[in-house]
N, C-alpha and C positions, 0 to 999 in steps of 0.2 A: 874942469874947463882946462885945456891947456894954456900954460903961462907963457910959453915961447912964441914969438910972433910968427915965426916960420911955420911952426906946428900949428897955430891958430889959423894961418892961411890954409895949410893942407887940411886941416878939419873942415874949414868953410867950403873948400872945393869938393870934399866927399860928401858933405850934407847937401850941397847944391845939386850932385849928381844923383843923390838918393831920390827914391820914388816919393811922391806927396805923402803917401799913406805912412811914409816912416819919418816924417819932419820931427815928431815928437816921440820920445819913448817914455812908457810909462812901467814903471816896476811895481808889480803888486807886492802886498806884503808877504806873499808866499814865495816870492822870488820869481814868479812866472812873468814874462813880459808880454806886454800888451800894446799894440799900436793905437796911438790916442786919436789919429786921423781916422782909423776905421772903428773907433768906438761909436762914433756917431752913426755910421753906416751900419754896424752890427745891430744898433739899438733899433734903427728904422727897419732893418730886414726882420728883426725879431717882432717887432710890431706888425709887420705885413704877414709874417708866419703866423702869428697869433690871430689876424684877422682872417687869414685863409683857413686856420684851423676852425674858428667860429663859424665861419661860413659853411665849412663842409658838415659841421655838427648841425647847423641849422638845417641844411638840405637834407641831411640825413633824418632829421627829424620830421621834416615833411614828408620824405618818402614814407617813414614809418606810420605816420598818421594816415597816408592815402592808401598804404597796402594793409594796414592792421585793421580788422574789423571785430569790434567787441561785440556786436549784436549777434544773436542765435540764427542758425541757418533758416530758422521758421519764418523770420521777418521777410527774407526773400524768395522763399520756396513757392514754387507755383504748385497748388493742389493737383493740376492735371499732371505735372511731371512727376509728383509723388506718388501716384497711383491711386490717390484717394478719391472716391466717388464725389463728383461736382455736380449739385443740383442744378438742372437747367432753369433759366429764367421762367417763372410762371406765366402762363399766357391767360388772358381773361377775354371772354367773348360776351358781348351784351346780349342778354335776353331778348328773344323775339318780342314785339308787341302783340298784344292781343286784339281782337276785332269781334265784332258782333257775327253770329252764326246766320242770322238771317231767317226768313220763313220757308226758305226752299230746300232745306237738308232732308235727304231721304236716306234713312238707315237700311242697312242690307245691300249695298252697291256691290257688284262682283268684284273678286281679287282680279286685277288686270292693269297693266301699264299702258294699254291704248284705250283711251276713254271714248274713241268715237269709231265708228264703222267706215269702211272704204267709201269714198265719195262725199264724206260729210262736207257741206259748204263752209268756206272761210279760209283763213290763212293758217297753214300748219303751224303748230306751236310744239317745240320741245322744250320741257323744263327739267333741268337737273339741279341737284343740291345735295347737301349734307344735313343730316340731323346730329347736332353736338350739343354738349353740357357747357356749364358756364366756363369751364377750363379749356374750352375749344377740343375737347377729345369727343370722338364718335360716339354715337349710341346706336350699337348694332340691334337690328330688329324692331326698331321703332315702328309703329303702326301709323299710316297716314291715310286718311279719308279724304278724297278730293272731289270738288264738283264745282261748275260753272255754268253760265249761260252759254247758248249757242252763238254763232255768228251775227244772228239778228237780235241778241239780247232777251232771248226766252230761255226758260228752265224747262226741263222735261222731267216727268216722273217714272215711276216703275213701269207703266204701261207702254213706254217707248226703249225698253231694254236698257234703262238707266243711262240714257244717251248723255255724255259729257259728264260721267261720274265713274268712280272707280277707287278701290282700295288697294294698297301695296305696303310692303315693308322695307325698310332701309337694309342693306347688305351689312356685311361683316365689317365694312369701313365706315358705316352710317350713311352710305350714298343712297340715292334713289334717282329715277328718272321716270318720266312719263311722255306720252304723246297725245295731242288733241288739236284742237283749233283756238286760236285766239278768241276769247270771249267778246262780244259786242256789248257797247253800252247800251243802257236802258232808261227810259224816261222815269223820273220820280220828282213828284211835285211839279213845280215849274222849272225844273232844270234836269240834269242826266247825271247819272252815277257813272264814275270812270270805269273803265274795264277792269275786272278782278276776278281771281280765283280763290275759292274758299279751301280752307284746309281745317281739319282736326288732327292733331299729332299726339301720340300718347305712348307712354313706355312705363311699366312699374319701377317706382322709386323716382319718378318726376311727375311735376306738376303738368296735367293735360294742357294743351294749348289749343285755342280756337281763333283762327286768325284769317286773314286774306293777304293776298299777294297783289300788289299793283304794278302798272307799267310807267316807267320813267317816262317824264314829258307828257303825260296825259293832261290836257288843259281843266279836267274836272277834278283833279285832286283837290284836297282841302288847301285853301279855304272855299273852293268853289263846288265842293261835294255837297249835294242838296241833303245828304244824310246827316249832316252836321256832326255835333258831338257824339252821336250815337256810333259813328264810325271812326276809323283812324287812319284815313288816306294820306294823312300828312306825316306819318311815321316813317323816318328813313329806314328803319329796320326791315319795313315791309314794301318799300318801292325798289324795284329792281331795273337795272339797264338791261337792253336786249340788242341783238343782231339780227340782220335779216339776211339770209342766204341769196344767191342769184336766183333761185327758183321760188323765192317768197317765203321760205320756211323762217319762222322766227324762233330764236334761241335765247334762252333766259336762265340765269342761275339764281337760285332762291335757297339759301342756307337758313336754318331753323335751329335756334338756340332754345333748349328747355331749361327750366329751372329745377333744381333738385327738390324733391317733396320734403 
């Protein structure tokens, strides 16, 4: 420190004019000068730099985790995209219920899909359907033997050209169709049997089915069917909805599901 008063004054003037960061001088052991006032700022800056470095490392770590997938491609692969064959969900069709054959079946009916002659009294009826297995697949060539009462509820035998009777086969898609007239109800005991159509359906490899088709909304369906437990007119697989055309033609669809033998 200068000992002369004038020199001391000059020194104070110089120091006063100096920047705040240069108020104190610090000589390191190696002889390198460091500004004491800046040391604190440098320390703060160093701390901020370290914090930023850590943040960068943390962010980089997050990015690495998000973009790096240690799981195998098979975890996310879609079998359809990979070209592998994918099994379609299996379908299940409920087997059709059975029903009594009744006393009016006549074997040997002609093979035909029109069961009545021109001019047959009654409301025209067109029935279509498919014969399927329990996996809902068609059964081509299945045999169907069909018969029913006429419009008045009467059955006819071989002496009347098998009226309201016929045999047919399902086509390659398991489909069948026939035309007739809607069967009439007939009295049984103290009540009335609901309108119905009889079927015997068969195909090698399957359990033959004897059953009946009923019309939705018939007031004599089970429990009002006088046939009682002997018939199955309450089985939903045997009851079909139907529509009526402007000309009075009734259309119904009756799918039949057979059990494998």
